[in-house]
N, C-alpha and C positions, 0 to 999 in steps of 0.2 A: 647243275642238271635241274630243270623245272618240269613240273607236271602241267601239261595243258589240259584243262577240263574238257571232257567230251560227253555226250549223251548217247544212250543206247537207242539211236535211230539209224535207219538204213542210209540217210543222206543228210548231211549237215554242212553248213558254211558258216564260218565265224572269222572275225577279225581280232588279232592279238599283236601286241608289240613283243618282239623277241630279239634281245640283243640290239636295241635301238632300231629295228627294222619294222615298219608298218606291214604287217603280213595279213593275207586273206589265205584261209585253208579250207579246202573242200575236201570232205571225207565221204565216200560212197561205196555202196557194196553192190556188185554185179557178178552173177553166176557164182556165188558163194566166196568170191574174193573181195577184199577191201582195197580201195584205191585212194590215192592222195593226189591233190593238185596243190601247188604252192605259188602264190603271187606275192611279190614285194613291191610296194608302192604301185600297185596295179600292173606290174610287168611280170609276165609268167617265168618263173624259175624252173618249174617242172610241172608235168601234166600227166596224169594216168599211171603213176608209179604204183605198182603192186606193193602193198604193205605186208611184210613178213616179220615174225617174231625175232626181235634182236637183230635186225638188219637195217642200218642206217638208210634213210631214203634219199637225201640230197647227194652225199658222198663226193662230189666233185667240187673243188674249189673254184674252177673257172666259170661255174655258174653264178658266182657272186654272192652267194648266201653265206652269212657268217654264222657258223654253228652247223647243226644237223637235227634231224628229227628222228624218232625211233618209237616203235611200240614194243612193250615188254609184257609178256603173259606172266601175271602174278601167281598162277597156279600150275605152271608147266611150261611147255614150249610150243604151243600151237600158235598158228597164225590168227590175227584178229578177225573177229566177226563182229558186226554192229550189236548184237545182242549182249555182248560182254563189255562194251566200250565203257570207260569210267569206272569199271570195277575189276574185271579179270584182265582186261587189257588196258594199261595205262599208256598214254601218249606223252613223251618226253621231248623237250627241247634240250639239246646238248649244246653248251656254250662252247666257244673256241678253246677254252681252257680244259674242257671235258675230253677233247679228242686227242 
């Protein structure tokens, strides 16, 4: 399990290599909910997925992503909001062996 660094901003896009996959991740907050888009090699794997505490984001192997992504609240069990990203809400990459 690897921590993916995030910043406490309402909208962010970053590139990261996860499990030998070139990923672009968009995190953004709308109407009080955090959403995630994931692209691998510029191909959309998922878009507009609501981020919940301890709920895997990708979940389906047929999407072709090796591993999964998850937010974990370090102070309880609330869903992530941008003001706590990187501190209260940590973003993790779960490797295939973690699943």
